[in-house]
C-alpha positions as a Python dict, from the first residue, in 0.01 Angstrom:
ca = {
    (1, 'M'): (0, 0, 0),
    (2, 'V'): (-91, -223, -239),
    (3, 'D'): (-454, -348, -133),
    (4, 'L'): (-433, -736, -88),
    (5, 'N'): (-758, -808, 45),
    (6, 'E'): (-830, -971, -286),
    (7, 'F'): (-549, -1230, -221),
    (8, 'V'): (-601, -1305, 111),
    (9, 'K'): (-931, -1382, 103),
    (10, 'S'): (-802, -1662, -184),
    (11, 'I'): (-572, -1806, 99),
    (12, 'G'): (-855, -1806, 388),
    (13, 'D'): (-703, -1822, 707),
    (14, 'R'): (-370, -1999, 596),
    (15, 'P'): (-79, -1848, 711),
    (16, 'V'): (146, -1607, 456),
    (17, 'Y'): (516, -1702, 589),
    (18, 'V'): (777, -1383, 496),
    (19, 'V'): (1113, -1482, 538),
    (20, 'G'): (1425, -1230, 468),
    (21, 'L'): (1258, -887, 661),
    (22, 'G'): (1458, -609, 494),
    (23, 'K'): (1288, -334, 293),
    (24, 'S'): (1089, -552, 59),
    (25, 'G'): (965, -843, 292),
    (26, 'M'): (861, -545, 581),
    (27, 'A'): (648, -423, 304),
    (28, 'S'): (526, -765, 233),
    (29, 'V'): (436, -815, 616),
    (30, 'R'): (293, -473, 626),
    (31, 'A'): (51, -503, 339),
    (32, 'L'): (-36, -889, 487),
    (33, 'V'): (-144, -786, 792),
    (34, 'K'): (-351, -522, 701),
    (35, 'A'): (-557, -714, 452),
    (36, 'G'): (-653, -963, 794),
    (37, 'A'): (-364, -1228, 666),
    (38, 'N'): (-228, -1504, 968),
    (39, 'V'): (154, -1390, 918),
    (40, 'L'): (481, -1545, 997),
    (41, 'A'): (819, -1413, 965),
    (42, 'W'): (1195, -1468, 1009),
    (43, 'D'): (1520, -1355, 915),
    (44, 'D'): (1822, -1451, 1079),
    (45, 'D'): (1930, -1163, 1209),
    (46, 'Q'): (1756, -1086, 1521),
    (47, 'D'): (1759, -696, 1526),
    (48, 'A'): (1475, -752, 1251),
    (49, 'H'): (1240, -927, 1445),
    (50, 'A'): (1112, -638, 1704),
    (51, 'A'): (1017, -405, 1347),
    (52, 'A'): (772, -767, 1243),
    (53, 'K'): (696, -791, 1587),
    (54, 'R'): (547, -413, 1572),
    (55, 'A'): (378, -524, 1242),
    (56, 'K'): (168, -781, 1400),
    (57, 'A'): (366, -1054, 1234),
    (58, 'K'): (387, -1388, 1486),
    (59, 'V'): (832, -1425, 1453),
    (60, 'E'): (897, -1815, 1420),
    (61, 'S'): (1197, -1958, 1305),
    (62, 'P'): (1183, -2229, 1033),
    (63, 'E'): (1258, -2538, 1251),
    (64, 'M'): (893, -2462, 1432),
    (65, 'V'): (684, -2392, 1146),
    (66, 'D'): (485, -2654, 1001),
    (67, 'F'): (495, -2607, 645),
    (68, 'A'): (204, -2824, 552),
    (69, 'Q'): (-4, -2561, 689),
    (70, 'L'): (136, -2260, 494),
    (71, 'S'): (-47, -2119, 197),
    (72, 'Y'): (273, -1959, 81),
    (73, 'V'): (655, -1875, 123),
    (74, 'V'): (717, -1510, 34),
    (75, 'L'): (1134, -1533, 22),
    (76, 'A'): (1301, -1206, -18),
    (77, 'P'): (1475, -1186, -347),
    (78, 'G'): (1863, -1216, -148),
    (79, 'I'): (1790, -1549, -38),
    (80, 'P'): (1908, -1816, -256),
    (81, 'L'): (1645, -2014, -462),
    (82, 'T'): (1853, -2218, -641),
    (83, 'H'): (2166, -2142, -618),
    (84, 'P'): (2480, -2199, -487),
    (85, 'T'): (2208, -2469, -285),
    (86, 'P'): (1867, -2360, -220),
    (87, 'H'): (1800, -2189, 93),
    (88, 'P'): (1668, -2452, 357),
    (89, 'V'): (1335, -2269, 376),
    (90, 'V'): (1278, -2325, -3),
    (91, 'T'): (1392, -2648, 22),
    (92, 'K'): (1168, -2723, 332),
    (93, 'A'): (859, -2561, 119),
    (94, 'Q'): (940, -2754, -150),
    (95, 'T'): (892, -3099, 48),
    (96, 'Y'): (541, -2972, 137),
    (97, 'D'): (444, -2817, -228),
    (98, 'V'): (433, -2449, -68),
    (99, 'P'): (449, -2194, -355),
    (100, 'V'): (777, -2017, -342),
    (101, 'I'): (708, -1651, -420),
    (102, 'G'): (813, -1283, -427),
    (103, 'D'): (652, -907, -376),
    (104, 'L'): (628, -882, -734),
    (105, 'E'): (402, -1241, -748),
    (106, 'L'): (233, -1089, -468),
    (107, 'L'): (135, -745, -612),
    (108, 'H'): (-32, -955, -945),
    (109, 'L'): (-223, -1166, -696),
    (110, 'S'): (-345, -825, -554),
    (111, 'N'): (-571, -855, -881),
    (112, 'H'): (-514, -472, -911),
    (113, 'G'): (-644, -434, -1287),
    (114, 'I'): (-356, -174, -1381),
    (115, 'K'): (-158, -207, -1668),
    (116, 'T'): (232, -331, -1565),
    (117, 'I'): (536, -195, -1761),
    (118, 'G'): (853, -454, -1655),
    (119, 'I'): (1196, -356, -1703),
    (120, 'T'): (1442, -563, -1690),
    (121, 'G'): (1823, -611, -1820),
    (122, 'T'): (2138, -680, -1661),
    (123, 'N'): (2255, -282, -1673),
    (124, 'G'): (2031, 37, -1766),
    (125, 'K'): (1713, -72, -1593),
    (126, 'S'): (1678, 174, -1289),
    (127, 'T'): (1774, 451, -1549),
    (128, 'T'): (1510, 317, -1772),
    (129, 'T'): (1221, 287, -1521),
    (130, 'A'): (1277, 571, -1332),
    (131, 'L'): (1275, 754, -1706),
    (132, 'I'): (943, 612, -1831),
    (133, 'G'): (783, 693, -1490),
    (134, 'H'): (909, 1080, -1527),
    (135, 'V'): (779, 1045, -1911),
    (136, 'L'): (442, 931, -1854),
    (137, 'Q'): (378, 1165, -1550),
    (138, 'K'): (457, 1469, -1753),
    (139, 'C'): (258, 1316, -2006),
    (140, 'G'): (-45, 1298, -1802),
    (141, 'V'): (-57, 947, -1752),
    (142, 'K'): (-76, 836, -1343),
    (143, 'A'): (220, 613, -1311),
    (144, 'A'): (356, 457, -1014),
    (145, 'V'): (721, 351, -999),
    (146, 'G'): (845, 56, -782),
    (147, 'G'): (1006, -270, -768),
    (148, 'N'): (1414, -259, -744),
    (149, 'I'): (1442, 93, -708),
    (150, 'G'): (1298, 340, -472),
    (151, 'N'): (998, 192, -329),
    (152, 'A'): (897, -187, -226),
    (153, 'V'): (617, -320, -438),
    (154, 'L'): (423, -348, -178),
    (155, 'S'): (431, 0, -18),
    (156, 'M'): (352, 229, -328),
    (157, 'K'): (47, 421, -339),
    (158, 'L'): (-218, 301, -657),
    (159, 'P'): (-479, 546, -608),
    (160, 'E'): (-803, 465, -821),
    (161, 'S'): (-711, 646, -1089),
    (162, 'T'): (-358, 478, -1134),
    (163, 'E'): (-307, 409, -1510),
    (164, 'A'): (-11, 233, -1485),
    (165, 'I'): (226, 55, -1252),
    (166, 'V'): (608, 83, -1397),
    (167, 'L'): (850, -213, -1219),
    (168, 'E'): (1220, -257, -1227),
    (169, 'M'): (1260, -641, -1224),
    (170, 'S'): (1582, -818, -1105),
    (171, 'S'): (1658, -1127, -1219),
    (172, 'F'): (1635, -1219, -831),
    (173, 'Q'): (1252, -1085, -848),
    (174, 'I'): (1137, -1253, -1156),
    (175, 'D'): (1274, -1578, -1041),
    (176, 'L'): (1048, -1593, -755),
    (177, 'C'): (709, -1486, -1014),
    (178, 'P'): (591, -1803, -1106),
    (179, 'S'): (297, -1626, -1290),
    (180, 'F'): (307, -1246, -1286),
    (181, 'R'): (384, -1131, -1624),
    (182, 'P'): (395, -743, -1730),
    (183, 'D'): (186, -619, -1945),
    (184, 'I'): (491, -450, -2140),
    (185, 'G'): (810, -634, -2101),
    (186, 'V'): (1120, -464, -2189),
    (187, 'L'): (1472, -639, -2196),
    (188, 'L'): (1768, -405, -2252),
    (189, 'N'): (2067, -644, -2236),
    (190, 'V'): (2180, -955, -2122),
    (191, 'T'): (2589, -981, -2040),
    (192, 'P'): (2731, -1210, -1775),
    (193, 'D'): (2640, -1154, -1408),
    (194, 'H'): (2443, -1323, -1119),
    (195, 'I'): (2616, -1634, -1250),
    (196, 'D'): (2702, -1776, -905),
    (197, 'R'): (2296, -1734, -808),
    (198, 'H'): (2183, -1858, -1149),
    (199, 'G'): (2440, -2142, -1235),
    (200, 'S'): (2515, -2043, -1584),
    (201, 'L'): (2452, -1760, -1835),
    (202, 'D'): (2197, -1952, -2026),
    (203, 'R'): (2005, -1994, -1696),
    (204, 'Y'): (2043, -1599, -1623),
    (205, 'A'): (1915, -1489, -1983),
    (206, 'E'): (1629, -1788, -1921),
    (207, 'I'): (1532, -1569, -1628),
    (208, 'K'): (1541, -1275, -1765),
    (209, 'A'): (1338, -1363, -2059),
    (210, 'S'): (1069, -1528, -1843),
    (211, 'I'): (915, -1172, -1839),
    (212, 'F'): (748, -1229, -2170),
    (213, 'D'): (428, -1450, -2286),
    (214, 'A'): (230, -1496, -2591),
    (215, 'D'): (-7, -1201, -2456),
    (216, 'N'): (216, -930, -2382),
    (217, 'I'): (408, -682, -2542),
    (218, 'A'): (826, -727, -2591),
    (219, 'I'): (1055, -451, -2622),
    (220, 'I'): (1377, -579, -2670),
    (221, 'S'): (1701, -484, -2770),
    (222, 'V'): (1878, -657, -3067),
    (223, 'D'): (2234, -511, -2953),
    (224, 'D'): (2356, -840, -2824),
    (225, 'E'): (2386, -1194, -2870),
    (226, 'L'): (2191, -1306, -2589),
    (227, 'C'): (1897, -1091, -2636),
    (228, 'Q'): (1873, -1185, -2994),
    (229, 'N'): (1837, -1546, -2942),
    (230, 'I'): (1548, -1423, -2711),
    (231, 'I'): (1404, -1262, -3010),
    (232, 'H'): (1410, -1553, -3255),
    (233, 'R'): (1227, -1776, -2984),
    (234, 'L'): (987, -1530, -2947),
    (235, 'E'): (922, -1461, -3322),
    (236, 'H'): (846, -1836, -3319),
    (237, 'D'): (577, -1831, -3101),
    (238, 'Q'): (430, -1511, -3279),
    (239, 'H'): (465, -1255, -3012),
    (240, 'K'): (447, -879, -3078),
    (241, 'I'): (840, -790, -3070),
    (242, 'I'): (915, -386, -3094),
    (243, 'R'): (1320, -403, -3126),
    (244, 'L'): (1548, -129, -3005),
    (245, 'S'): (1940, -68, -3112),
    (246, 'T'): (2179, 166, -3063),
    (247, 'E'): (2386, 38, -3333),
    (248, 'E'): (2191, -21, -3660),
    (249, 'K'): (1841, 58, -3812),
    (250, 'V'): (1561, -217, -3721),
    (251, 'D'): (1238, -258, -3954),
    (252, 'F'): (1003, -237, -3666),
    (253, 'G'): (1102, -58, -3361),
    (254, 'V'): (1291, 245, -3205),
    (255, 'F'): (1647, 336, -3306),
    (256, 'A'): (1956, 570, -3267),
    (257, 'E'): (2155, 683, -3538),
    (258, 'E'): (2386, 973, -3587),
    (259, 'R'): (2269, 1080, -3234),
    (260, 'M'): (1914, 1101, -3338),
    (261, 'L'): (1643, 931, -3186),
    (262, 'V'): (1435, 772, -3474),
    (263, 'D'): (1088, 564, -3401),
    (264, 'A'): (1079, 300, -3740),
    (265, 'T'): (673, 195, -3607),
    (266, 'I'): (538, 478, -3748),
    (267, 'E'): (327, 338, -4066),
    (268, 'E'): (392, 665, -4279),
    (269, 'G'): (782, 593, -4249),
    (270, 'N'): (1073, 643, -3980),
    (271, 'D'): (1032, 975, -3765),
    (272, 'N'): (1325, 1159, -3655),
    (273, 'V'): (1213, 1239, -3331),
    (274, 'G'): (1478, 1415, -3205),
    (275, 'S'): (1838, 1507, -3120),
    (276, 'F'): (2003, 1314, -2786),
    (277, 'N'): (2205, 1618, -2762),
    (278, 'L'): (1875, 1760, -2637),
    (279, 'L'): (1890, 1514, -2373),
    (280, 'P'): (2169, 1624, -2086),
    (281, 'A'): (2099, 1371, -1835),
    (282, 'L'): (2096, 1044, -2107),
    (283, 'S'): (2471, 1128, -2264),
    (284, 'G'): (2661, 844, -2330),
    (285, 'V'): (2540, 521, -2602),
    (286, 'H'): (2413, 375, -2253),
    (287, 'N'): (2174, 652, -2196),
    (288, 'H'): (2065, 635, -2545),
    (289, 'Q'): (1944, 292, -2524),
    (290, 'N'): (1752, 386, -2229),
    (291, 'A'): (1571, 675, -2373),
    (292, 'I'): (1467, 454, -2724),
    (293, 'A'): (1351, 207, -2470),
    (294, 'A'): (1168, 479, -2279),
    (295, 'Y'): (1005, 620, -2625),
    (296, 'A'): (924, 264, -2749),
    (297, 'V'): (715, 225, -2394),
    (298, 'A'): (537, 576, -2424),
    (299, 'R'): (441, 491, -2753),
    (300, 'Q'): (189, 149, -2641),
    (301, 'F'): (-8, 472, -2447),
    (302, 'D'): (-87, 659, -2760),
    (303, 'L'): (128, 932, -2683),
    (304, 'G'): (279, 1170, -2955),
    (305, 'P'): (653, 1165, -3041),
    (306, 'E'): (714, 1550, -2981),
    (307, 'Q'): (493, 1514, -2664),
    (308, 'I'): (744, 1206, -2526),
    (309, 'F'): (1077, 1396, -2618),
    (310, 'E'): (965, 1690, -2459),
    (311, 'A'): (875, 1503, -2134),
    (312, 'M'): (1254, 1353, -2152),
    (313, 'K'): (1436, 1695, -2169),
    (314, 'S'): (1358, 1741, -1845),
    (315, 'F'): (1476, 1420, -1663),
    (316, 'P'): (1713, 1481, -1411),
    (317, 'G'): (1904, 1148, -1411),
    (318, 'L'): (1944, 866, -1087),
    (319, 'P'): (2158, 934, -819),
    (320, 'H'): (2459, 708, -818),
    (321, 'R'): (2441, 678, -1207),
    (322, 'Q'): (2731, 881, -1379),
    (323, 'Q'): (2616, 1204, -1101),
    (324, 'I'): (2821, 1469, -1111),
    (325, 'V'): (2856, 1562, -750),
    (326, 'R'): (3102, 1891, -792),
    (327, 'T'): (3309, 2078, -1059),
    (328, 'I'): (3664, 2195, -869),
    (329, 'N'): (3845, 2404, -1075),
    (330, 'G'): (3717, 2246, -1432),
    (331, 'V'): (3774, 1897, -1273),
    (332, 'A'): (3451, 1714, -1246),
    (333, 'Y'): (3378, 1492, -980),
    (334, 'I'): (3102, 1160, -1088),
    (335, 'N'): (2976, 891, -858),
    (336, 'D'): (2880, 604, -1060),
    (337, 'S'): (2849, 360, -780),
    (338, 'K'): (2615, 161, -933),
    (339, 'A'): (2823, 46, -1177),
    (340, 'T'): (2863, -312, -977),
    (341, 'N'): (3033, -517, -1291),
    (342, 'A'): (3239, -407, -1550),
    (343, 'D'): (3018, -403, -1866),
    (344, 'S'): (2784, -91, -1633),
    (345, 'T'): (3163, 67, -1564),
    (346, 'S'): (3206, 78, -1942),
    (347, 'K'): (2967, 289, -1988),
    (348, 'A'): (3112, 574, -1778),
    (349, 'L'): (3439, 485, -1944),
    (350, 'A'): (3313, 557, -2292),
    (351, 'T'): (3183, 872, -2214),
    (352, 'Y'): (3471, 1053, -2082),
    (353, 'R'): (3825, 1040, -2119),
    (354, 'N'): (4169, 1158, -1853),
    (355, 'L'): (4017, 959, -1584),
    (356, 'Y'): (4142, 926, -1193),
    (357, 'W'): (3954, 624, -1162),
    (358, 'I'): (3837, 485, -827),
    (359, 'V'): (3768, 108, -861),
    (360, 'G'): (3726, -164, -642),
    (361, 'G'): (3503, -385, -378),
    (362, 'R'): (3424, -750, -417),
    (363, 'A'): (3487, -870, -758),
    (364, 'K'): (3239, -1000, -997),
    (365, 'D'): (3320, -1298, -1168),
    (366, 'G'): (3561, -1197, -1491),
    (367, 'G'): (3689, -887, -1291),
    (368, 'L'): (3746, -605, -1508),
    (369, 'D'): (3765, -801, -1869),
    (370, 'G'): (3584, -615, -2149),
    (371, 'L'): (3728, -303, -2001),
    (372, 'E'): (4051, -307, -2266),
    (373, 'E'): (3958, -66, -2493),
    (374, 'Y'): (3879, 224, -2250),
    (375, 'M'): (4267, 193, -2051),
    (376, 'E'): (4412, 455, -2285),
    (377, 'R'): (4188, 710, -2120),
    (378, 'I'): (4266, 601, -1763),
    (379, 'R'): (4533, 870, -1633),
    (380, 'Y'): (4570, 664, -1309),
    (381, 'A'): (4358, 426, -1074),
    (382, 'Y'): (4278, 426, -710),
    (383, 'L'): (4205, 58, -586),
    (384, 'I'): (3993, 39, -292),
    (385, 'G'): (3831, -302, -85),
    (386, 'E'): (3894, -678, -144),
    (387, 'A'): (3949, -687, -545),
    (388, 'A'): (4230, -444, -520),
    (389, 'E'): (4530, -734, -563),
    (390, 'E'): (4351, -870, -859),
    (391, 'F'): (4252, -603, -1011),
    (392, 'S'): (4680, -464, -982),
    (393, 'S'): (4760, -740, -1156),
    (394, 'W'): (4516, -676, -1450),
    (395, 'L'): (4573, -267, -1473),
    (396, 'E'): (4961, -359, -1426),
    (397, 'K'): (4959, -550, -1788),
    (398, 'R'): (4762, -318, -1938),
    (399, 'G'): (5016, -64, -1853),
    (400, 'V'): (4824, 141, -1639),
    (401, 'T'): (4938, 323, -1328),
    (402, 'Y'): (4771, 248, -980),
    (403, 'H'): (4780, 307, -642),
    (404, 'F'): (4664, 116, -350),
    (405, 'S'): (4403, 359, -177),
    (406, 'K'): (4240, 128, -2),
    (407, 'T'): (3955, 285, 162),
    (408, 'M'): (3724, 543, -30),
    (409, 'E'): (3854, 813, 201),
    (410, 'R'): (4207, 820, 85),
    (411, 'A'): (4114, 736, -276),
    (412, 'V'): (3884, 1096, -302),
    (413, 'V'): (4207, 1219, -160),
    (414, 'D'): (4437, 1060, -403),
    (415, 'A'): (4261, 1116, -664),
    (416, 'H'): (4152, 1515, -584),
    (417, 'E'): (4541, 1594, -529),
    (418, 'Q'): (4637, 1412, -851),
    (419, 'A'): (4399, 1560, -1102),
    (420, 'Q'): (4394, 1907, -915),
    (421, 'A'): (4793, 1886, -1008),
    (422, 'D'): (4738, 1794, -1366),
    (423, 'K'): (4430, 1989, -1472),
    (424, 'G'): (4705, 2215, -1659),
    (425, 'Q'): (4916, 1952, -1832),
    (426, 'P'): (4851, 1826, -2211),
    (427, 'G'): (4525, 1610, -2279),
    (428, 'G'): (4302, 1860, -2092),
    (429, 'T'): (4144, 1874, -1765),
    (430, 'G'): (4019, 1546, -1637),
    (431, 'C'): (3764, 1387, -1376),
    (432, 'V'): (3747, 1171, -1092),
    (433, 'L'): (3546, 873, -1196),
    (434, 'L'): (3399, 647, -893),
    (435, 'S'): (3286, 380, -1112),
    (436, 'P'): (3373, 78, -869),
    (437, 'A'): (3320, -257, -1175),
    (438, 'C'): (3243, -449, -834),
    (439, 'A'): (2977, -519, -546),
    (440, 'S'): (3019, -276, -249),
    (441, 'F'): (2971, -573, 60),
    (442, 'D'): (3318, -555, 134),
    (443, 'Q'): (3318, -239, 306),
    (444, 'Y'): (2955, -138, 256),
    (445, 'Q'): (2574, -217, 296),
    (446, 'N'): (2509, -141, -60),
    (447, 'F'): (2608, 79, -358),
    (448, 'E'): (2402, 356, -249),
    (449, 'E'): (2615, 373, 120),
    (450, 'R'): (2915, 379, -141),
    (451, 'G'): (2806, 616, -337),
    (452, 'D'): (2662, 873, -40),
    (453, 'R'): (2987, 866, 131),
    (454, 'F'): (3165, 947, -228),
    (455, 'I'): (2960, 1229, -235),
    (456, 'S'): (3025, 1342, 138),
    (457, 'L'): (3385, 1310, 69),
    (458, 'V'): (3400, 1524, -243),
    (459, 'E'): (3189, 1775, -49),
    (460, 'E'): (3437, 1776, 189),
    (461, 'L'): (3686, 1856, -72),
    (462, 'K'): (3852, 2213, -56),
    (463, 'E'): (3890, 2445, -374),
}
């Protein structure tokens, strides 16, 4: 658990109001209480109140709280800060000039003194975060990993020997960081997502870019226009920028060329570090981007190219991200539940062929737009969730055969039966792919629950 004693000393007896008691909220409550803070807590879900009381927080509804006495409001990242409308707690806090922050800002205010690495982007940040943590630890750098992945930030263990904190930072979390800027910031990509939460694509990009300031190292992809615009703005302010690309050579940075990881930051010239063919858990161009980003970060710790690449070889990959669950009679069953938008799903569709594609859920803005070029890879699509009707029209216009499976249970059976029946047909053995291109909230609490259900159903299938 993160030590918040320095923060609590700075606020004296003024209460901290923690609103939203999920994983990160309860971790905030526990860390604050342990440090001796006067903690008030609230969640609209009555079931969360008991846990807050057990943690020694005082549960109070916003109507009962004297906001004039508060030091901070600690807001869960899922609660609207600005769009579509600010949550009433946010509005009231602003009326009384009470700072509204998140758990990442609390970590920063603890004055821990450890080098921080912040990874953001629309897609790839979980894999990159986990990969950086893996590489650093394998290379002898004591690193803690948290943020929007795995452990809630304030529940991380940070012994005195910790040399780096590796943080996945979502746009929701960055929005709640008025002063925290990581020592090393990584921006992988910016594509349309969460527009309902941030109001516009430009605003979404601005939030991603706000992890950078004049004092930190900026590691940024040049492979999309919005990231290029951010680089141009940072260059004007003379930031230290390391560029990433899977599409072109870069003058100072790390890039992929002919399936090789190339380091262009070495003074004596470019260094072909190693072949992506030797990194089985990092297949596909999207994972090549994750690898070059992780490599660029690890180089900031004075680690050698060969040492870093060797550590990458043992990376096992992430659950729910192109995770091969099982192979039955040559047919692979792949869990890509973390693909919650079309751009994320495009990474899986670009990696495999002859697909029996399970798709659907709660649609994001734009639906399946952008996936047109991959439709020749789809043998059948199996539609689930709220988006089924909308997606059926989209697929029909592009000549893709689809079935209304409606539920995951039915879709897995439908896809399995068809894939097994077709395995000897021209074109080669296919694979069953869950890559929903949708949020999970119509049928599941989160993408993890959705992916776990897919896994359990696949494990029950008979050969």
